[in-house]
Structures are given as C-alpha cells and as structure tokens.
N, C-alpha and C positions, 0 to 999 in steps of 0.2 A: 506514806502512800497516798494519803488524802491530799498532801501538798502537790504531789506529782500529777494527780488527776485534775486539780484546779488549774494547773498551769498548761494543760493541753489546749491547743487551738480550738476555737469555737466550732470550726468546720469539722474537726475530728470528733468533737462531742456530739454534733448533729448526726454524723455517720454512724456513731456507736448506737443510736437509737435510744439513749437514755435521756431523762429530763423531759421538760415540757416540749422542746423541739421534736424530740423523738415521738412523743405521744400525739402531737397535733400536726406535725409537718410544717415546712417553712411557709407555705402559702397561708393556711389558716392562722398561723402564729402572727404573720404580718398584719392580717386583718384585725386580730385580737389586740395587737399593740396600738392600732390606730383608733380603737373604739373611743377612748377619752377625747381625742381631737374631734372625732365625728359627732360626739354628743355635744361638745361646746359649739361646734358650727351649727348644728341643727337647732340648738337652743337660742343662739344669738341671731341667726340669719333666717333659716328656713321657717321656724315657727312664727316670727312676726310677719313674714311675707304671706304665709299660708293663712294666718289669722286675719290679716287685713283683707285678703281676698274673700274669706268667709263672711266678714262684716259687709263687704260690698254687695253680697247676695241677700242682704237682710234689710228690713225696715227697722232702723235703729237710731232713734232720736232721743237724746237725754231729756228733752222737754216732755216726751211722751213714752216713758219707759215701759208702761203696761202694754203698749201696742207693738212691741218687738216681735217680728215673725219672719220666716224665711220667704223671700220673694223670687228667688231664682235670678234671671237676668233682667228683671223689670227695672232695676235702677239704671242699668246701662241703656235699655231701650228708651226710658223716659228722658234720659239726658239729651237725646237728639231733638226732643220737642221743647227743651228748656232754652229760653232766649238768652239767659245768662251764660249758659254753656256755649251756645253757638257764638256769642260775642267774644267770650274769653278765648275760645279755640282760634277764632279769626285773628284777634289781637296777637296771640302767641305766635301764630304762623307768620304774620307780617313782621313781628318783632324779631323772630329768628331769621327771616330772610334778610332783613336790613343789617342785623348784627353780623351774620356770617359773611355777607357780601363785603361789608366794610372791613371786617377782620382779615379776610383772605387777602384783599388788595393791600391793606396797610402792612400786614405781617410780611407778605412777599417782598414788598418794597423795602421794608426795614431790614429783612434778612439779606437781601441782595447788597444793600449798603454796608451792613456790618460784616459781610463776607469779604469785602475788599480790605486791602492793607492801607491804613492811614494812621496818623498820629492821634492817640486818644481812643482807639478802637476798643481796647480793653475796658476803659472807664465807661464808654457808652454801653457796652454789653452788660456791665454790672448795673448801670443806671436804669436800663430798660426793664430790669426785673422788679423795680420798686412798686409799680401798680399791682403786680401779681401778689406781692407780699401783703397787700392791704386787705383786711377783711371786707366782705361785701357791705356790711352795715356802715362801716367807717367810710367806704367809698361813696355810698349813698348820701351820707351826711355831708361829705365834702362837696359833692355836686349840688346838693340842695342849698348849701351856703353860697356857692358861686352864683346860683340863679335866684336867690332870695329877692323878693320884691321890695324889701325895705333896707336891708343891709348887705345885699349881694355884691360880690366882688366885680362881677361883670357889669352891673349897673354903675358902680362907682367908676370903673375904668372908662366906659363909654361916655358917661357924663363929664368926666375930666377932660376927655379928648373932644368934647363938643358934638358928639354924634347923636345924643338924645338930650331933650330938655328936662325930662322927668323920669324917675325910675319906672321900669316896666315889670309887670307881673308875668314873667315868661311861662311859668308853670300853670297858669290858668287857661292857656290856649291848648286845645286838644292836640293839634298837630305839633306844636312846639314841645309840649310835654312828652309826646311819644318819641320824638327824635332826640330830645335831651336824655331820656331814659336809655335809648339805644347807644348814644355816645358814652354814657356812664358805664354801660355793660361792656362795650368794646374796650374802653380804657382799662377795665379790670382784667379781661381775659386775653388781651393782645400779647403780653409777654410770653405766655405759654405757646401760642402759635408761632411766635418769632423763634423761640428756642427750637421747636421741632423742625421748622423749615431751615433754620441755620445749620442744624445737624445734618439735614439732607443735602444741603449745598456743599458741605465740607466733604462729602463722599464722591463728588463728581471728579473724575480724573482730569487733570489739566491738559493731558494729551488731546482730549476731545476738542477743547477750545482752541488749541494750537492748530489742529487739523482744520477746524472751521475757519480760522483766520487765513490759513494757506489757501482755502477755497474762496477767500474774499467775502465771507459772510459778515454782514454788519451786525450791530449789537442786538437788533430785533430778531434777526434770523438765528443768531447763536442762542438766544433765549428760547425761540420756538422749536429749534431742532435739537438742541443739546440740553439746556436747563430743564425745560418743561417735561420732556419724557422721563428724566431721572427724578423729577419731583412729584410724580403722580402718586406714589405711595405715601410720602410725607403729607401731601395735600389731602389724601384720603383720610389719614389719621386726624389731621386738623379739622376737616369737614365734619367728621363724626363727633369729635370732642366738642367743637364749637356749637354744632347744632343741638346736641344733647344739653349742653350748658345753657344756651340761650333759650331753648324751649322750656327749660325748667327754672328760668330766672325768677327769683322771689325777693331776696333781701334787698337788692339795689332798688327795685321798683317799689317795694313796700315802704322803704324809708324815704325815697325821693318824691314819689307822687301819691303813694297809697292807693294806686289804681285809678286815680282821677286825672284830669277833671272829668266828671261823669264816669263813663266806662272806657275812656280813651286808652288807658294803660292797664286795664284790668286783665292781666295775663292769667293763664289757666292755673298756674301754681298758686297765685293769690286767691283766685276763686275757690280753689280746693281748700286752702286754709280757712277762708271765711265760712265755707259750707260746714267744715268739720268742727271748727272751734267757736266761731261767732254764732252760727245757727245750730250748733251741736247735732248736726245730722251726720253721724259717722257712717251710715250706710252709703249715702250718696257721695260723701267726701272721699271714701275709699274707692268708689267707682271712678271718680275724677282722677285719682292717683293712678289707677290702672290704665285709664285712657292715655295719660301722659306716657306711661311706660310702653304701651303698645305703639303709640305714634313714633316715639324716638327709636324703638326697635325697628319699626317698618322703614323709617328714613335711613337708618344705618344699613339695613339689608339692601336698599336701593342703591345707596352710595357704593357699597362693595361690589354689587353685581355689575354696575356701569363702569367703574374705574379700576377695579383690581386687575383684570386681565390686560387692560390698556397700559398698565404701569410696568409690564414686563419689558425689559430691554436686554439686548444682546451686546456684550462687550467684546 
C-alpha cells in the first residue's frame, strides 16, 4: 500500500492535500524552496553592496579610527569641491570618449571585413580573440615594455630604421601617455566588440543587399540604408559595454602609467583605489565607487533612450 502511494504522480499528491504541498500550497512552497538561494545571493551580493554604501555615508579613515561617525551625504557633496576628484572624473570622461570612439570604428571595420568570404577568414576570426584572452595586468605590462624608454621595442624598431637618433621616453609626456593608455585599453576590449557586431551582421538577410544592388545603391548607400539600421541594437550593446569598461578602467592604466605623468592618466577608478587603500579613507573611497556606478548607469540609460527605438526595423 505504501509502495503504491509513493508511486503516485506529484500532481495527484498535491491535489490530495497531504504532505507539505497540501499544507503550504504551491506558491508558498516555491518561495520556501528558493530561500537557500536567496540567502546566498543576499550574503554574497546584496550585503557587500549595502555595506559599502553605508560606509560611504560615514567618516571612516583607518588612520583615525576614533573619529568614525555618520555624515550622511557629506562625503558625496565634498567630492565636488575636491580637485583630485574633478581631475579624475575629467580624465575618465576623456579616456572613455577616446576609447569608445576608437573601438566602435575599428570594431565595425573589422566586423565588416570578417563578415566577407575569403581564404583564411576562420583563422583571422580566431586570431582576433587573442587580445581579449589576455588579462589586463599582462596587457599593461606588454605595452609598458613596448614603450619603455631604455629597452622598449618601439624605440629599438625606430632606431633601427633611422627615424630616431636616441631612445625616447614616450610615457613621460602627458599627451602621449594618455593616448598610449587608450590604445592599450582598445587593444584589450576590441575583440568583444568585434564578436558582437559580427553576430549582428550575420543576421542581415542577403535579400536586402540584393534589392539595394538592383536599385544601384553603392557600397556607402548599402551601409547607410541596410547595414546601419540593422546594426543599431548590436551597436547599442557595444556602446554600453565599452563605456562601462573604459570608464572603470583600472588594471591597464595602473600597470602602464600608474596614473602619471602627474595626473594625466589618473582615472577615477585609480583615484578610488588610492583613496581607499593608500590613504585608508574608506568613507570617501566608497563614495568614489558609487559615483562611478551612477555615472555608468546614467550613460547606459541615455544610450538606451536615444538608440533603442531607432533600432526597430520592419522586414
């Protein structure tokens, strides 16, 4: 008898009103079964986020532990009068603008080329993933070695070709250091953008290009009226991802220039790490981190509001 009962379908046992299902009902039972997962998520994600926000509302410096107290939004308000914050936010905005612009142009060009049929296309598609697989620290070390003032590969190549008489200290120039950091960041994140855009290009029906050729549209007109409307959604994804990544850039800049020379490459993520760990000011350091979050969230909302509806196309 007990064997027959255990072999009954679960739905039948629920309808019978016996067991835990019958006492709690299906809805409350579903919530109860998800309690362990919710506890893990809250412990690993929600608690650190909430605790860091709580720290950002306090005066909390390990050099002065006795002066810890609640300040409200004072840390956020004082940031706008801080010259280091204004400089780092300006450098980060310029860095993100240059990196995103270069990435979009180069990624779209590479995706259009790799979308064509030619010998070795598969090998090139695999090769372009290589920079993305490289950790940011290794990427920074590689570019630092290339532009090193004493043993740099670039200096060696230019001297061998007769373009320079002596080795140049490229990273001591503020402008040169800034653009070298931008190139290093673009080199690292470009493959992800190419993959996304290449996936978008593969969804465009060939019939649209055939119809455009019948209408005698040249290559620029086909890109403008066929490719670009279909690519607005992939471009939106790339814009959001690249902006968030470049605005929060840390490892490449830290290894390559250390924020220098002066404050030329002192991006806000680097200033956040310095404030929190070098100056041990955890209150203001966490306020920096939330400013980064709010700025990236605001930029993402602006991108979506401007581009999402324009990306709708009728087939």
